[in-house]
C-alpha positions, -999 to +999 in steps of 0.1 A: +602+724-061+590+691-048+560+682-025+562+644-024+533+640+000+509+661-021+476+643-025+463+660-057+461+627-077+464+601-050+474+599-014+512+608-012+513+606-051+534+637-049+539+667-071+568+687-084+563+724-092+580+744-119+582+780-110+598+803-137+624+828-129+611+863-121+577+849-113+558+865-082+533+837-073+511+839-043+511+802-041+523+771-058+488+766-074+500+794-098+531+776-108+540+773-146+538+736-145+528+709-122+542+673-126+521+648-106+526+613-095+496+590-105+500+562-080+494+561-042+526+568-023+547+574-055+563+604-036+567+624-069+590+653-062+611+636-034+641+648-054+641+672-084+671+681-107+679+703-137+708+683-153+710+702-185+703+690-220+695+652-218+680+648-252+704+669-273+679+695-285+698+725-269+671+730-242+677+723-204+656+695-191+640+685-159+641+653-139+618+643-110+623+616-086+596+593-074+611+567-051+577+551-041+567+545-078+558+510-089+574+506-123+570+469-129+580+462-091+566+474-058+584+505-047+614+501-071+611+538-078+618+559-109+631+591-122+611+608-148+626+631-175+606+659-189+620+680-219+627+717-217+594+728-231+574+717-199+541+735-197+508+730-177+498+700-157+515+667-166+516+632-150+545+607-146+530+589-177+538+620-198+575+619-191+598+617-221+619+590-204+613+568-173+644+554-155+633+528-130+648+509-102+662+473-106+644+457-078+612+460-057+620+483-026+650+500-042+635+535-039+653+547-070+649+585-073+654+593-036+683+614-047+693+630-081+722+650-095+733+664-130+770+664-128+775+676-164+790+654-192+808+624-178+820+607-211+827+640-232+801+633-258+784+667-254+753+654-237+744+660-202+744+629-178+724+620-148+730+603-114+701+585-097+704+573-061+686+542-049+695+540-012+676+507-004+690+488-033+699+453-019+710+432-049+744+426-033+740+434+004+709+442+023+701+480+019+737+487+008+722+510-017+736+522-050+739+552-073+735+548-110+752+569-138+731+572-168+746+588-199+725+611-222+707+612-245+679+593-228+645+584-241+617+558-234+618+535-205+651+519-192+658+499-162+687+511-141+704+477-144+713+490-180+729+522-166+764+530-176+778+527-141+764+512-108+782+525-078+774+499-052+774+504-013+802+485+004+783+473+036+749+462+045+726+491+056+751+516+042+722+533+022+747+544-004+730+569-029+709+585-001+727+617-015+745+624-047+762+656-060+787+669-085+821+672-070+837+696-095+870+685-111+895+677-082+917+656-104+920+683-130+913+662-160+886+684-174+857+662-165+831+665-136+835+640-108+809+628-083+802+625-047+779+596-033+767+597+003+763+566+023+750+576+058+751+540+072+785+530+059+805+510+084+841+519+093+858+497+119+825+482+128+807+515+134+780+528+111+796+563+111+786+569+075+808+582+046+810+598+013+826+584-018+844+606-044+840+590-077+863+601-106+848+602-140+880+587-155+873+557-135+839+549-152 
């Protein structure tokens, strides 16, 4: 559960809470684990995702988005990967892997999804939305497909695939979600939301169905 404006470490540093199944807590202060952002306005917990096993150890892992994080750039944002044995209070600096936005202001980690195994190698993969990415068109946004296993720090410019918004201010990647297998090829496909996408000159928004076979 995310609380991106939590001030436990810094103003709007944010916190994600891990609550175990079957728990009967009076409040989130009793959560099994708290994952905290360490910088002001990091917005840790803006998105949370359980994508499966990203490191190949047989345990499900946890990913927490912090779109306001400063990982080498101002507000480039990041997604922090924590392994399945998460316990106690941890910070973003304790993450097993850090996947950070390409450019300042990208807000990577605004949206997260675990669509399963895109490339059929047996490891879970991850999709990270960066709705303000503007490397091609202003605020066109992008969604990045990151193949597991993952470890260490990696800029999203090195992701397996970059799904770029098609118009300025499309904010593509504002939402990402698994789409099942509509083409019946045995692989999970992906939906990418672009709420500002222009169609016939009107920003009516749209959603893109992206097939794993095309990546």
